[in-house]
N, C-alpha and C positions, 0 to 999 in steps of 0.2 A: 477742683482747679488748683494747679500748682501756684502757690503764692511766693515761695522762696526756694532757692536752689543753693546747695552747698557742694563745692567741688573739692576733690582731693588735691590739696595744695602742692604736694611733692610732684605729682604727675603734671598738673597744669603749668607749674613753673618750668618744668623741663620742656614742655611743648612751646612755651613762650620763648625760652632761650633758643631753642632750635630754630624757630621761625625768624627770630630777630637776627640771628647770625647768618641766615641764608639771604640770598638775593631774590627770593620768590616774591613777586608783587601781589599774588593772591593764591589762596589754597582753600580747598574744601575737604572736609572729613567727617567722620561719624563721632557722635557723642555716646559713650557707653556709660550706663548708670541705671538708675531705678527711680520710678515715680511712685510715691506712696500716697494712696487715697486716704488712709487713716490719719496721716500726719499733714496732708496737703503740702508736701514738700518734695523736691526732687534732689537726687544725689547723683553726682557725676564722679565716675571712677577714673576714666581716662578718655583721651581724644586720639582717634586713630585716623591718619591721613588716607584719603582714597588714592590708590596707586594709579599710574598712567594706564590708559586704555590699551587695547590690543595693538593700536597703531603707534603707541609710544607717546601720544599727546596727553598733556595734563588734564585732569578732570575739571579744572577751573582756570580761567585766564581772564586778563583785564584788557578791555578794548575801549577805544574812544568813541563815544556815541555821536559826536559832531563831526561830520565829514568835511566841513568847510573851514577847519581850523587853520589850514595853511594860508587861506586867503585873508585871515583876520589879523595877521601880524602878531606883534608882541602881546597884545591883550589876550589872544587865544592861548598863547603859551602859558600865560600866568593862570589862566582858568582851565587848563587842560586836565588838571587833576580833579576838578569839580565836575567835568563832563564824562568821566570814565564810568564804566559799568562792568558787571561780571557776566561772563559767559560760562555756563555750567553744563557739563554733560550729564543731564538728569538721569538718563537711563543707566549710565555706567555707575553713578553714585548709588542708585537703587539696587543694582546688581551686587555691588560691594556690600550694601546693607543686608541683602538676602543671604549672602554666604557667611558674613560675620555672625549673623544672628544664630546660625546653626552651631557655632562654636561657643556660644555663651550658655551658662548654666542657669538654674533657677534663681530668680531675683536679679538677674543681669540682663539688660535689654539694650537695643539700639533706641535711645530715647530722643534722638534728634541729630542735627548736624552743627558743625562749627565752621566759621568763615574767618579767614585771615585776609583783611582788606582794609582800605582806608574808609573813613567815615562817609565820604561822598559816594564812593563806589557801592557801599552797602545800601545807602539810601536810594540810589538810582537803580537798584536791582531787587527791590522787595518782591515784585511779582515773580521773578525768576526763583528767588529763594523759597517763596511759598509753594511753587510748583515742585521744586526739588524736595522739600520736606514732605509733601503729599505723596510723592513717588516712593520715598523711603518708608513712610508709614504703611503703604500698600505692600511693599516688598518684604517688610519685617513687621508684621502685625502682632499685636498683643493678643494672646489666646485667653479665652475665658474672662475677659475684662471689657468694659465699655469705655475705656480711655479714648478720647478723641482729641488729645493734645500731644504736641511734641515740642522740643526745645530747639531754639536757634541761638548759639553762642557766637557773639561777634568779638573777635580779638582785633582791636584797632591799633594800628602802628603809628598813626599821626592824628592826634596825640595817642600815646600808649594807654589803653584802658580796656577793661573787660565789661561787656554787657550781655545780659541774657533776656531773651524774649520767649514768651509762651505763644505757640501757634495753635489756634483752634482749627481742627480739621473738619470744617463744615463742607457742605456740598460745593460751595463756591469759595475757594480759598483766595483771599485778596490781602492787600497790605493792611487792611483794617483788622485782619485776624491776628496780627502781631501785637502783643501786649508786653510791656516791660515788667519784669519781676525781680525781686531782690536777689542779688547774687553775691556770694562771698566764698572765700576759700577756707578750708579747715582740714581736720583729720576725719576722713570718712572710712577708709579701708580698715583702719585699726579697730573700729567699733562694730565690725560685721560679725555675726554669729554664723557658724557653719553647721549645716544639717545634711545628712545623707540617708539614702533609702535604697534598698534592693527589692525591686518589684518583680514578682514572677507572674506570668500570664500564660493562659492556655485556651486557645479559641478553636472551634470547629465551625467553619463557615460553609454553607451549602453552595454547590454549583448547579444552577438551574438549567433546564433546557433552553435552547435559544428560542426566543419569542420575538418575531418581527426583526427589527433592527437592533434589539438589545443584545449586544455582544459583551460578554463578561471576560475581561482580561484579568490577569493576575493583579495588575496594579489597581484596577477598580475594586476588586474584591478586598484587597488589603486596605484600601482607604476606608471602605465600609467597616472592616474589622477594627481599625483604629478608632473610628467614631464610636463604635460599640464600647470599646475600652474607656473612652473618654466619658461616656455616660455613666459607666459603672464607677469610675473614680470620683465623679461628682458627689456621690452619696457615701463615699467611704469615710469611716472614722479613722482617727490617727492616734497612735500611742508614741509619745516622745519620751525617750529615756525611761520607758516602763510605766509612764503615767498617761492616762487618757486625757486628751485635750478637750476640755468642756467649757472653757471660757477664753477671753481675749487678753489674758495676762501676758506681759512680755517675758522673754527668757532672760533670767538673771545670771545663770552660770556660764562659765567659759568652756572652751574645748569643743570637740566634735559631738554633735547630738544625733542619735539614731532615731529615725522615724519608721514606724511600722504601720502599714495601711490595712484596715479591716474592712473588707468589702461586705456590703449588706446582703442578706439572703434575698433571693429573687422570688419574693412572695407573689408579686403582681405579674411576673413574667408568664407569658403564654407559651406552653410547650407545644411546638408544632411537629406534626408527624409527616414525614415525607415518604413518598413512594417512588418507584422507578420512573413513573410518569412525570414527576415533578423535578427530581434531582438526579443528575448523572454523575455527581462526584462530590467530594468534600475537600476543602482546603484547610490544612492543619497549620496553625500559626501559634507558636509557643516560644518561650525563652525567658530571659531575665534582663532587666534594664537597671543599670546602676545610675543613680541620680544624686545630684548635689544641689543645694540651694543656699543662698546667703541672705541674711536678714539683718536689718538695722536693729541695734539694741533697744530702740524705743518702739519697735513694731511688735504687734501681738504674735503669739505662736500660730494662730490660725493662718496668718499670712505666709509663714514658712511652709505650712501644710499645702496651702494653695499653690505656692511656687513649686513645690516638689511635684504635685500632680501635673501642673502645666509642663514642667520639664520632662516628665516621662512621656507625655503625649507628643511634645515637640520633638523629642529624640527619635521616636518611631517614625514620625512624619519626615524628619530630616533624612533618615536612612532610605526611605522610599523615594524621596526627591532626588537623592544622590544617584540611585539606580536609574531613575528616569532621565536625569541630566546626561548620564553616560550614554544611554541609548540614543538620545537626541543628537549627541555629539558624534556618535559612530554611524548613524544612519545616513546613507548616501543613495544615489541613483541605483547602484548595484544591488542594494538590499531589497529593492522593490521586486526584482525578478528572480528571486532565489529558486533553487531547485525544490521540487516537491518531494516529500517523503510519503511513505505508505499511508499515514493517517491524515494526509491532506494539509499538513503544516509546513510552511516554508522553512528550510534549514537555515536561512539567513535571518529569520525572525527572532528577536531577543525573547528570552523566557518571560520577562515581565510584560511583554506585549502580546503573548500568545492568547488566542481565543480558547478559553478553558472548555467551552462546549465541544471543541474539536479534539481535545486531548483523549487519547486512549491508553496512554502509558503514564506511570508515575513520574513526576518531575519535581525537582527540589531546587531551592534558591536560598542562599545564605545572605542575609542582610549584613551591611558593614557593621563591624564591632566598634564600640566606643572606647576611646582612650582619653586620659586626662593628663594635662601638662600644667605645671606650676606657672602662675601668671604674676599677679601683683600681690604683695604682702603674703597672706596665707591663702589666697584664692587660687582657683584652677580655671582653665578653659578646656574645651574638649575638641576632639576631631574624630573622624570616622575612617577606618581603614578596611579595604577589601582584603580578601584572603591572600592575594598575590602582592599586596603593597607592603612596603617596609617603612621604618621610621624616618627614612630620608624624605619620603613624600610628606610626612608630618612636618618636618622642618621647613620644607618649601612652602607649605600652606601658612605656617605661622609667620614666616618672614614676609610673604606677599600680602596676606590679608590683615594681620595684626601688627605689622611692623616690629616684630620681636627680633631679638638678636639671633643670628644664624647659629651661634654656638650655645648649646645648653646640654646639661647632663642628662643623658638618655636614661640613666638609672632612676631619675626622679619621675619618669613617666609612669603613671598608674594604669594598669590593665586589669581591672577587676572582672571584666567580661571575658572569660576564657574562651567561650564559644559565642559566635554571633547568633542571633535569633534566626532559626531556620523556618523556611516556608516550604511545605510539601503539599502537592496536589495528588489526590488519590481518587481512583474510580469508586463509584458508589458501592460496587460489589466487593471491593477490597476492604471496605470498612464495615458494611452491613453483614457480609458473609465472608469471613477471612479466608476460607479455603477456596474461594472462587477467583480465578485469574482476572486481571484487569482487562485483558484483551479478548475476553469471551464475546462471541457474537450474540445477537438477541435470541437466536435459537438455542444457543448453548446455555443461556442464563436460566433455563428450566432445569438444568442439571442439579443444582442444589436442592430443588423440591424433590426430584427423583431420589437423590441421595438420602434425603430425609425420610422418604417412604421406605427405601431399602433398609436404612438403619433402624426404622421403627419395626420393620418386619423381623430383623434380627433380634430385637428386644423381645418381641412376642415369642419367637422360637425359644430363646433362652429362658424365658419365663415358664413355658410349658415343660421344658426339660427339668427345671428346678422343682416344679410341682410333682412330676413323676418320681424324681429321686426322693423327695420328702415322703411321699406315700409309701415307697419301697422300704425306707428305713423305719417308718411307723409300723408296717406289717411285720418286718423283721424283728423289731423290738417286742411286739406282742407274742410272736412265736417263741422267742427266747424266754419270755416270762413264763409262758405255759410250760415250757420244757424244764425250767428250774423248779416250778411248783411240783411237777410230776416226779422229779428226782428226789425232792425232800419227802414227798409222801411215801415213797417206796423205802 
């Protein structure tokens, strides 16, 4: 449980000044930071306001809960501020958290929400706040951890003060789930250690025959492949700056630290043999993921390794989610009745949603590539670009989601992933027997066997010819030997 929280003073003071100089009666936003289980402390890096929704309405507003105020005269006016409460667009705040979490690197997470409101409005809205924080936790979950806590930071403007509460995400989140914790401001970002890792992966996932209603789409197979990678990474050892991590000592040196992951041998893995009856194709998923993680100077090295592993898996999941989001946004009534092609697949169906059991041709899909942008102090955030997208899209995302300045130096953007991780689906015969075409019919798939028989026949014939030639040269050498002996004797 988080007992104390330290916020980056420079960033929090800027947020306070911005809100104080505005005429906004209430505002909600995300808390970006880190919760450390080893230190029982929370660290806040920045506060990001949730932008207006698609209709242009703010995500948080202030309303009067008493409808009969006008009938109660001057007394109701004096108490109007005490009866106000917050109305929060919980779904929009959760969506904001989901998209921002994709842009955060290892060791940085959406750890809660902040509220700019009066003390009475905050107290009258505890249930709404609990439901909002629960939606944020579901939209931006922590991977590979059992944290069931999030933070709610209240910035009160009458009187001006900061308070932080720890919200326990039990099955029934109520106002009793909020507990005050120590909160102070200090230097957080300057004490962070930076770690980087380049992880290469190569998977071959089988595409099975259709069985009942089990339809394998490219998205489903990829999600399974990512879960396989996650299991492998759990048991991976790590080398930091050339030294194997064997204890929980903190990192004392400054600068960028390189992490290399050593995957264990698959001693207990069961090798499965597939035949044409079981598998009709293979999905090749390979590439490189560039990962960064940030560690507090008092945390152990093992935490940096865990953050790197989580960042790698989250990055792959985010790329797949981006493709799925684009498909959902582009799908309309016209897509349902697309024209049919020869292999029974609608031409309007996105590649990621194709039924792989129906594929008869090789298809490929490139996942978005990851780019890194300088953020606060020496830290970075990331975004994902499709092949057709430019850095202008990157600027729009940063301004809208992270409230960053519209102008930044493009030359500072890091693009270590030259190529995006490709996904290629191949027919079983393309992989098992390379010289067999992917479009062969079931009757033609006996051709490789015949070819093997013919080729074996050629081998037998060539072997017989070699034997005859060897015998001929042997007899010839014997005759030459007798001839030489006879010449010498004469």
